[in-house]
C-alpha positions in Angstrom: -25.1 32.2 -136.7 -26.9 32.8 -133.5 -28.3 29.9 -131.5 -31.8 30.9 -132.2 -31.4 31.3 -136.0 -33.2 28.7 -138.0 -31.2 27.3 -140.9 -33.1 26.1 -143.9 -32.8 22.3 -144.0 -31.8 22.4 -147.7 -28.8 24.7 -146.8 -27.7 22.1 -144.2 -28.1 19.3 -146.8 -26.1 21.3 -149.3 -23.2 21.9 -146.9 -23.2 18.3 -145.6 -23.2 17.0 -149.2 -20.5 19.4 -150.5 -17.5 19.4 -148.1 -15.6 21.7 -150.5 -18.3 24.3 -150.7 -16.3 26.9 -148.7 -13.4 26.7 -151.1 -15.4 28.8 -153.6 -14.6 32.5 -153.4 -18.2 33.6 -153.1 -19.5 31.0 -150.6 -19.0 31.6 -146.9 -20.9 30.7 -143.7 -22.3 34.2 -143.7 -23.5 34.1 -147.4 -25.2 30.8 -146.6 -26.8 32.2 -143.5 -28.2 35.0 -145.6 -29.4 32.5 -148.3 -31.0 30.5 -145.5 -32.8 33.6 -144.2 -34.2 34.2 -147.7 -35.4 30.5 -148.0 -36.9 30.5 -144.5 -38.7 33.9 -145.1 -40.0 32.6 -148.5 -41.4 29.5 -146.8 -42.9 31.4 -143.8 -44.5 34.1 -146.0 -46.2 31.7 -148.4 -44.0 32.5 -151.4 -43.2 28.9 -152.2 -44.3 29.4 -155.8 -41.6 32.1 -156.5 -40.3 31.5 -160.1 -37.1 29.5 -160.1 -35.3 32.1 -162.2 -36.1 34.8 -159.7 -35.1 32.7 -156.7 -31.8 31.7 -158.4 -31.0 35.3 -159.3 -31.6 36.4 -155.7 -29.5 33.6 -154.2 -26.8 33.9 -156.8 -26.0 37.4 -155.6 -25.1 35.8 -152.2 -23.6 32.4 -153.1 -22.9 32.4 -156.8 -25.0 30.9 -159.6 -23.9 27.3 -159.4 -24.6 27.1 -155.6 -27.9 28.9 -156.1 -29.0 26.4 -158.7 -28.0 23.5 -156.3 -30.0 25.1 -153.5 -33.1 25.5 -155.7 -32.8 21.9 -157.0 -32.6 20.6 -153.4 -35.5 22.9 -152.4 -37.7 21.5 -155.1 -36.4 18.0 -154.5 -35.5 18.0 -158.1 -35.8 14.6 -159.7 -34.0 15.3 -162.9 -30.6 13.6 -163.3 -27.6 15.8 -163.7 -26.3 16.5 -167.2 -22.7 15.6 -168.2 -22.0 19.4 -168.1 -23.3 19.5 -164.5 -20.9 16.8 -163.5 -17.9 17.9 -165.4 -18.2 21.7 -164.8 -20.3 22.2 -161.6 -20.0 19.0 -159.6 -18.7 20.6 -156.4 -21.9 22.7 -156.2 -24.2 19.9 -157.2 -22.6 17.1 -155.1 -25.3 17.3 -152.5 -27.9 16.4 -155.2 -26.1 13.2 -155.9 -25.5 12.4 -152.2 -29.2 13.0 -151.5 -30.2 10.7 -154.4 -27.9 8.0 -152.9 -29.3 8.5 -149.4 -32.9 8.2 -150.6 -32.2 5.2 -152.8 -32.9 7.2 -156.0 -30.3 5.1 -157.9 -32.3 5.8 -161.1 -31.2 9.4 -161.0 -27.6 8.4 -160.5 -27.8 5.8 -163.3 -29.4 8.4 -165.6 -26.6 10.9 -164.8 -24.0 8.1 -165.5 -25.7 7.5 -168.9 -25.5 11.2 -169.7 -21.8 11.2 -168.9 -21.2 8.1 -171.1 -23.1 9.7 -173.9 -21.0 12.8 -173.7 -17.8 10.8 -173.4 -18.4 8.4 -176.3 -16.3 10.4 -178.6 -12.6 9.8 -178.0 -11.9 13.6 -178.3 -14.5 14.4 -175.5 -12.8 11.8 -173.2 -9.3 13.3 -174.0 -10.6 16.8 -173.4 -11.9 15.8 -169.9 -8.6 14.0 -169.1 -6.6 17.1 -170.2 -8.7 19.5 -168.0 -7.7 19.2 -164.4 -11.0 20.6 -163.0 -13.2 18.4 -165.2 -11.1 15.3 -164.5 -11.3 16.1 -160.7 -15.1 16.5 -161.0 -15.5 13.2 -162.9 -13.3 11.5 -160.3 -15.3 13.0 -157.4 -18.6 12.0 -159.0 -17.3 8.4 -159.5 -16.2 8.2 -155.9 -19.6 9.3 -154.7 -21.7 6.8 -156.6 -22.3 3.2 -155.5 -19.5 0.8 -156.2 -21.4 -1.3 -158.7 -22.2 1.7 -160.8 -18.6 2.9 -160.5 -17.4 -0.6 -161.7 -19.8 -0.5 -164.6 -18.5 2.9 -165.7 -14.9 1.7 -165.4 -15.8 -1.4 -167.5 -17.5 0.8 -170.1 -14.3 3.1 -170.3 -12.0 0.1 -170.7 -14.3 -1.4 -173.4 -14.0 1.9 -175.4 -10.2 1.7 -175.1 -10.1 4.5 -172.4 -8.0 4.0 -169.3 -10.3 3.6 -166.4 -10.1 6.8 -164.2 -7.4 6.4 -161.6 -8.9 7.1 -158.2 -7.1 7.2 -154.9 -8.2 4.5 -152.6 -9.0 5.4 -149.0 -6.3 4.2 -146.7 -7.5 1.5 -144.3 -6.8 2.1 -140.7 
């Protein structure tokens, strides 16, 4: 990207909040630059009321649907909590939403997301399905690492109360 290019702030927020974003086959610095140009042009030309579906479809051609949804949620400062499916299936793309909620002290959104997860995982079979699926288990672990420690502890206690093993998460090495 050239020094004079203006990158949409929501694209920067998405990249900062999703360090693994470039591991996706359809997301590259160039595709995000193009997405940024669309968002900047949309803002400058007064098309801020573009229907979400149209904007997602446009961006999805550049960065994939999950990343496009995450960009639109950030653009709209979406205040809906993530669903259990969002966390278990698409967390890498939506991580920036959780990180932004934490930075802006919107713990209510994180708590609501946690409740949605607990509701989904109430059934033993649902818990076992997540534990058996490497991607879903990794997404759950990543989400739990990203939330405040007191909420993470509450989730672990909930899991143990239900007879589930608390998710094993690697601790950061102290230097």
